[in-house]
C-alpha positions as CSV (number, residue, x, y, z in Angstrom):
1,M,107.2,-10.4,2.9
2,K,110.1,-9.2,5.0
3,D,110.0,-5.8,6.6
4,M,112.0,-3.2,4.6
5,K,113.8,-2.0,7.8
6,D,114.8,-5.6,8.5
7,T,116.2,-5.9,5.0
8,E,118.1,-2.7,5.4
9,R,119.6,-3.8,8.7
10,R,120.8,-7.1,7.1
11,R,122.2,-5.5,4.0
12,P,126.0,-6.0,3.9
13,L,128.0,-2.9,4.7
14,P,130.1,-1.4,1.9
15,D,133.7,-2.6,2.2
16,A,136.8,-1.0,0.7
17,E,138.8,-3.0,-1.7
18,A,141.9,-4.7,-0.3
19,D,143.9,-1.5,-0.7
20,G,141.3,0.6,1.1
21,V,139.9,2.4,-2.0
22,I,136.2,3.2,-2.1
23,E,135.1,4.5,-5.5
24,G,132.0,6.1,-7.0
25,R,129.3,8.4,-5.6
26,N,126.9,5.8,-4.3
27,A,129.7,3.7,-2.6
28,V,131.1,6.8,-0.9
29,I,127.7,8.0,0.2
30,E,126.9,4.6,1.6
31,A,130.2,4.4,3.4
32,L,129.5,7.8,5.0
33,R,126.0,6.7,5.9
34,V,127.1,3.6,7.8
35,G,130.0,5.3,9.5
36,T,132.9,3.5,7.7
37,A,136.2,4.8,9.1
38,I,137.5,7.1,6.3
39,D,140.9,8.7,6.2
40,K,140.5,11.1,3.3
41,I,138.1,11.8,0.4
42,Y,139.3,13.1,-3.0
43,I,136.8,15.0,-5.1
44,A,137.4,16.2,-8.6
45,K,138.6,19.8,-8.7
46,G,136.2,22.3,-10.3
47,E,133.1,20.0,-10.2
48,T,129.8,21.8,-9.3
49,D,127.7,18.6,-9.2
50,K,125.2,18.7,-6.3
51,T,125.9,15.1,-5.3
52,L,129.7,15.7,-5.0
53,G,128.9,18.9,-3.0
54,H,126.6,16.8,-0.7
55,I,129.4,14.3,-0.2
56,A,132.0,17.0,0.6
57,S,129.6,18.7,3.1
58,R,128.7,15.5,4.9
59,A,132.4,14.4,5.1
60,R,133.5,17.7,6.5
61,D,130.7,17.5,9.1
62,A,132.1,14.2,10.1
63,G,135.6,15.6,10.5
64,I,136.9,13.9,7.4
65,V,139.6,15.6,5.3
66,V,138.3,16.5,1.8
67,V,140.9,17.2,-0.9
68,E,140.1,18.6,-4.3
69,A,142.2,16.8,-6.9
70,D,142.5,16.9,-10.6
71,R,141.2,14.1,-12.7
72,R,144.7,12.7,-13.4
73,K,145.3,12.1,-9.7
74,L,141.9,10.5,-9.3
75,D,142.6,8.2,-12.3
76,G,145.9,7.3,-10.7
77,I,144.2,6.2,-7.4
78,S,141.3,4.5,-9.1
79,R,141.2,0.7,-9.4
80,T,137.9,0.5,-11.4
81,H,138.4,3.5,-13.7
82,A,134.8,4.4,-12.8
83,H,135.3,6.7,-9.8
84,Q,132.7,9.3,-10.9
85,G,134.8,12.2,-9.5
86,V,135.1,10.9,-6.0
87,I,137.3,8.4,-4.2
88,A,137.5,7.7,-0.4
89,L,140.4,6.1,1.3
90,A,139.4,3.9,4.2
91,A,141.2,4.2,7.5
92,V,142.4,0.9,8.9
93,R,141.9,2.2,12.5
94,E,140.7,5.2,14.3
95,Y,143.1,8.1,15.3
96,V,143.7,8.9,18.9
97,T,144.3,12.2,20.6
98,V,147.6,13.6,21.6
99,E,146.4,13.9,25.1
100,S,145.7,10.1,25.2
101,I,149.2,9.4,24.0
102,L,150.7,11.5,26.8
103,S,148.4,10.0,29.4
104,A,149.5,6.5,28.4
105,A,153.1,7.5,28.9
106,A,152.4,8.9,32.3
107,E,150.5,5.8,33.3
108,R,153.6,3.7,32.4
109,G,155.8,6.1,34.4
110,E,157.9,6.9,31.4
111,P,159.0,10.1,29.9
112,P,157.1,10.6,26.6
113,L,158.8,9.5,23.4
114,L,156.9,10.8,20.4
115,V,157.5,10.9,16.7
116,V,156.1,13.9,14.8
117,C,155.9,13.5,11.0
118,D,156.0,16.7,9.0
119,E,154.3,16.1,5.7
120,I,155.4,12.5,5.1
121,S,153.3,11.9,2.0
122,D,154.8,8.6,1.0
123,P,152.7,5.8,2.6
124,H,155.6,3.4,2.5
125,N,157.7,5.9,4.5
126,L,155.0,6.4,7.0
127,G,154.4,2.7,7.4
128,A,158.1,2.1,8.0
129,I,158.2,4.9,10.6
130,L,155.2,3.4,12.4
131,R,157.0,0.0,12.4
132,T,160.2,1.4,13.8
133,A,158.3,3.6,16.4
134,E,156.4,0.5,17.7
135,C,159.6,-1.6,17.9
136,A,161.5,1.2,19.7
137,G,158.7,1.6,22.3
138,A,157.6,5.1,21.3
139,H,154.4,6.1,22.9
140,G,152.8,7.5,19.7
141,V,153.1,9.1,16.3
142,I,151.6,12.4,15.3
143,I,150.8,13.4,11.7
144,P,149.1,16.4,10.1
145,K,145.6,16.2,8.7
146,R,146.7,17.5,5.3
147,R,149.7,16.9,3.1
148,S,150.4,13.6,4.7
149,A,149.8,9.9,4.2
150,G,147.1,8.6,6.5
151,L,146.3,5.2,8.1
152,T,145.4,3.5,4.8
153,A,145.8,-0.1,3.9
154,V,149.1,0.6,2.1
155,V,150.5,2.1,5.3
156,A,149.2,-0.8,7.4
157,K,150.8,-3.3,5.1
158,T,154.2,-1.5,5.1
159,S,154.0,-1.2,8.9
160,A,154.0,-5.0,9.1
161,G,151.2,-4.9,11.7
162,A,152.6,-2.1,13.8
163,V,149.6,0.1,12.9
164,S,147.5,-2.1,15.2
165,Y,149.7,-1.3,18.2
166,I,151.2,2.2,17.9
167,P,148.8,5.0,18.6
168,V,148.6,7.6,15.9
169,A,147.1,11.1,16.4
170,R,146.3,13.6,13.7
171,V,146.4,17.3,14.2
172,A,145.5,20.4,12.1
173,N,148.7,22.3,12.7
174,I,152.1,20.8,13.5
175,P,153.8,24.1,14.6
176,S,151.0,24.7,17.1
177,L,151.3,21.2,18.3
178,L,155.0,21.7,18.9
179,K,154.3,24.8,20.9
180,D,151.8,22.9,23.1
181,L,154.2,20.1,23.6
182,K,157.0,22.4,24.8
183,K,154.6,24.1,27.2
184,Q,154.1,20.6,28.7
185,G,157.9,20.1,29.2
186,I,158.6,18.1,26.1
187,W,161.8,18.8,24.3
188,V,161.5,19.0,20.5
189,F,164.3,17.5,18.3
190,G,164.1,18.1,14.6
191,T,166.2,16.3,12.1
192,A,168.2,18.5,9.7
193,A,171.3,18.0,7.5
194,D,172.6,21.4,8.7
195,G,171.6,20.8,12.4
196,T,173.9,22.3,15.0
197,T,173.3,19.5,17.5
198,D,175.2,16.3,16.8
199,L,173.2,13.1,17.1
200,Y,175.4,11.7,19.9
201,T,175.3,14.8,22.0
202,A,171.5,15.2,21.9
203,D,169.9,14.3,25.2
204,L,167.0,12.1,24.4
205,K,166.6,10.6,27.9
206,G,163.9,13.0,29.0
207,P,160.4,13.8,27.5
208,A,161.1,14.1,23.7
209,A,159.4,14.6,20.4
210,I,161.4,13.6,17.4
211,V,160.3,15.5,14.3
212,I,160.9,13.9,10.9
213,G,160.5,16.0,7.7
214,S,159.5,15.0,4.3
215,E,162.1,13.1,2.2
216,G,162.1,15.7,-0.5
217,S,162.4,19.0,1.3
218,G,162.8,18.1,5.0
219,M,160.9,20.0,7.7
220,T,158.9,23.0,6.8
221,R,160.2,26.4,7.9
222,L,157.7,27.0,10.7
223,V,158.1,23.5,12.1
224,S,161.9,23.9,12.0
225,E,161.6,27.2,13.9
226,N,159.6,25.5,16.6
227,C,162.2,22.9,17.4
228,D,164.4,23.2,20.5
229,F,167.2,21.4,18.8
230,L,168.1,20.6,15.1
231,V,169.9,17.3,15.1
232,S,172.3,16.2,12.4
233,I,173.1,12.6,11.6
234,P,176.8,12.0,10.8
235,M,177.2,11.2,7.1
236,K,180.4,9.6,6.0
237,G,179.6,8.6,2.4
238,R,179.0,10.5,-0.8
239,I,175.3,10.7,-0.4
240,S,174.3,13.6,1.8
241,S,171.0,12.4,3.2
242,L,168.9,9.4,4.4
243,N,165.3,8.7,3.7
244,A,162.8,9.8,6.3
245,S,162.2,6.3,7.8
246,A,165.9,5.6,8.1
247,A,166.4,9.0,9.9
248,A,163.6,8.2,12.3
249,A,165.0,4.8,13.1
250,I,168.5,6.2,13.9
251,L,167.1,8.8,16.3
252,L,164.6,6.5,17.9
253,Y,167.2,3.9,18.6
254,E,169.6,6.5,20.0
255,A,166.8,7.4,22.4
256,V,166.4,3.7,23.2
257,R,170.2,3.4,23.9
258,Q,170.2,6.5,26.2
259,R,167.1,5.3,28.1
260,S,168.4,1.8,28.7
């Protein structure tokens, strides 16, 4: 008879579905136990079940973002319709630190070119931004831990593989991040329809962080207040704004043009 420990060692590890969704209490507990890279865990709001409390506590101890969500949201994410009040979204790769992104730029002898996403919650937008950032040679992308899409399978697919190459850092507070970047000599350029700096007069040749706000409401107030420049993109048509990924592409390739 085989040793129980040997059997446990050989037991297949729990895999997320193709879209990175891990559902149900036992599946999520097992994913946490074996150290599966998890981007975020959704737990049913108002539940007092001890098992869900244990999952939340263990996830927070591991530094995983835990979000309370109503049943309707969980039902919308679920693929099995048997989520038992908890769903985890697997991360396709690990996050890096902001310091490692800046160090990589220094090692290449290049002024840092960063993209900072302020509450980009649409995974397709985030994936498109990662793709453009990688193609434009940006050194990294920074996102907030909350109110943002993460490195999920949907983001990876939309990025067309860029998620494997572009470093992504996740921070607790974007305004604090911008203050730290400015202390390190990095100029912060926010995108805003009413910006006072024209796209083609913005100096993007030096160390730069390009901030992209959410498609619905743009940058949050505190983020906007911590930008050195608010850059406007010329709009000649009847529509007054571009989506977030398109705005990111325009600023990134203006930076590429200036740095060439």
